[in-house]
Each structure stands twice: as structure tokens, then as C-alpha cells.
C-alpha angles and dihedrals in degrees: 000000000000122000089256090054092053093048091049092051093047089050094049090053090046091056092057109040116176124195123229117316090000095084092122098133092037094054092044091048091052090048090050093052094045094050092045097049108027141049096220122189091219138002119189116194134193112325090012090059101047143037096252095198090057097061117120133195095025114169125231124282095256091055092048092048093052093053091042091056089046090057091047090052089053089062104247120162107288094214093055091044090054091058091054097052116131095031097294095143135154136070142227118212119198131198119183115201106172133276117352144080127322111243123192127203118195121203126170123223110186129108133213131262095239133105121259123231116260093196110132090230088063104093098220088053094044095047098039106252099103116138114289090197104080109219094025131085145166092242097155106047101257089135086062091045094055090047091051090050092055092044091053092050091053093048092048091048093059096034135082098259113145115209137034126307122201119186114198111207096199125201127208104024093142092065093040084244112118107047094076093050091057095040089056096047121100092250097074096052097086098038112124098182129023127196122188126180145196130188122225114002087165093302116124130235109284095036125105124191105207096199129019121197135159095088109169113220107235139196130185120218124194113200124191114191119199123200134146129273125232139161106281093215106032103037112006090153090067095061131085103211113222093182090056090053089048093050089051091050092050093051093047095044089065088050095063107128116253115240129245092221096065151300121338132184140191133180134176096209103171123030120173133174145137139037105215140009092248099049125085102233112247096187137040131178131199135182110204132178128200125192137186137188086239131027088249091056089050089052088051090054092047091054092050094045094051090049091051090051095048092046094048093051092048091048090060097038093251134125127235133201116198120199121190111226133179120345142171135193130234120257141181132223115244116245095230094055092045089057091051094050090046091053092049093047091051087062098045116109112242094024107118103168132034119193116194098211142000137170120247096205091203139065134273130177091218080090090077090061091042093052093045092054093046090047088057092052098263133118129251135192134180114212129205116213108196119229134171107245118181093205128037124260113289093016127123094249099047113136136156130233100243091214086074091065089070091045090055094047093047095044095047095042088050091050092048093050090049090051090053091050102038104028098200 
């Protein structure tokens, strides 16, 4: 693929962002590109690529159906689309190139449920590839990730790599919902070395981070508080105020003590209650996330958060149901792979700075795949590909410097070829 081909593909994916488990067009477009350009040894699509029962954060049937119909209207292959029905998205592409190790490359493909800027200074708006799906946007660079994955496959297919390459086109990273479904699939079991990547992360174009660490383990909690409604003016004493219990919970969640063993986080991201100013709210709903520098610290925050929720409900004579949602563990990049990536990055044209390690300071469900490979005796590494982005990640003006697509392809291809040759 030429640089122009890569840019064209990235822009096509950018026009049609799809949130978690709704990546129908995206998966079908990836499959089309792979089947057109490559003679793959295997291509697993939808339920053949993931462990369907391990999906987390799957939207309801009506939401899935709406996005499915939108993909059909866009003209994707009907046979591929049928395989993806019900939110069973994603793909695994396999190249077999003789004796050698099995190397995995994980790239995520979902967009975010947020509007994109239409300001003419925003390059996608100015150059005609702004999101066509109002309310959804590739605001984290996953369109570039998918493009890099395809570019690496093509480079390896015509190179001298000895071994097997598997590229995991993973859905649902933004809700921490897809990594586990791929980590528990059959395709990860024989992977000896795993690479994952992310563009940006506050590193500029021309800079590569060979190994990213500092992944915070994360867990989502959904809390539903039940009280009893009453007239707020006539009989307030007859009510059991779910909103009051919720407010107490929010305040006390942020009061959970920090931990001596490392960083901890908590956030009440969604809080909803009430129907009218003169009605005591009988129901309240909260979406909360807890994080920890280690999985144990995340468990500590979970225990404290659940205690806060139960205590706040009891204080105001309400009941609470707590449902555990999506989650992901922490992970660390292995030194031997970090060194290989650093060497490859140092020989990549356009890469001016190579940083050995940096901390993410956030969460990522690639950690499921990393831990699975490491548990099986293999090595894993998460690579940062610098890109100039005028807006921060997840903002309306986020964009990638398309030169960084080539940097990512060259660096990862070089690393994979070295792994096949040196087998650390």
C-alpha cells in the first residue's frame, strides 16, 4: 500500500466511526481490504474471532440493530455483515511464513459516542472526512490503529519474516469490553510474542515509546438506588429519597482513603435521578469506575466503593443494587521486547526520538491479551506511536498526523522481523 492508500483507508474509517460492539461497517471494511490486498492463510470474522460469551458492555438489541442497518445502507458485503449480527464484531488475520515464533499484533477499531467538531480549522472537517455519523467520532485514533494493522500485514507478507503473524482487530476497547473476548478466544493460545499499540498519548509525531507501562486496572460499577416517591410539598416525610442517597454516595466515594501501595482512582461519571421538582425521587442511577495501579488496588477501591454505596442507601432508608460491568487488569511491558521495539524504532525513517518507557496513567483492555500471553510463557509489549493531535484524546477536535501511520507500520514491522530472527 502506498502512503496515499493508507491515508485514504484511514479517512474512510474516520468518516464512519462506530462505538463498541457496533463496528459493523468497520469490521466489514477491514475484511474487504484484507481480502483484496492479501493472500491470507486464515481470516476469522465476528464470532469466529472472539469468545462471544466474554463480551462486556454490549448495548441493547435496538441499538445494535440501528447500527447494523446503517452499515447495510453503506453497502458493505452482506455475507460478512450477517456474520457480525448481534454485535459480534472484530477479526483476526493470520499470515503463516514458515518455521518460527507466533507473533500477535493487537489493534483496536471502535469509535466514541461523542460529536466531532465542524470547525473549518479541524482538518477532517476542512478536507471532507469528518464523521458522517452524528454523535460518534474517532476521537482516540483507532482509525489509524486499524490502518496500521493492515499496513503491517502487507509489509510482513512481502518481507522475509519467518514465523506466523496474527493481527487482532479488536472491538470495544473504549468500554473496556472487547479485550477479554479476544484474550479468551482460541487464537491467543499459541502467541509467543504480543505487540499492541496506541497513537498519540501526548507524544509528538516522530517520537516512539518502546514500552508503555502504568496501566491502571479498572472496573465499572452500575448502582441502582430504590426509594419511595411522595409529594415534596404535602407529604415529604412519606418519601424515601433516592436522590439524597445518591448525593451522599457521590460525596463519600470521593472520600475513599488513598492507598500506600500505589495510585487509586474513583469517578462517578453518570448520576441520574428525579422526574419533577415537586416529587421525592424514588429511583436513582449511577455509573462509577474505580481504578488502581495494580489489580489488587482496584479490588481495594471496589470494596470501599461498594461499602459507600450500601451505607449511603441505608442512611436514607433506601435499597441499592450494584452490578459489576466491564473491567481490565494492569500489565507491564517485557524488557526484551521493549529493547527490540526500541532498536526497530531507531532505524525507522522519520522517527527522531525513541523513549524506552513511559507510563500511560490510564486503563486499556489490551492488558487482557498481554497477561494471557505472559501467563502462557510468552512476552508482551505496548508501543506508543507519537502523533501531533490538536485536541486531546476523546475531544471534539482530536485528529492524528497521518505521517505517524507510516512510523507505526515501519517500527512494528521492524520489530516483528527482529522477533522472527532473534527470538528473545
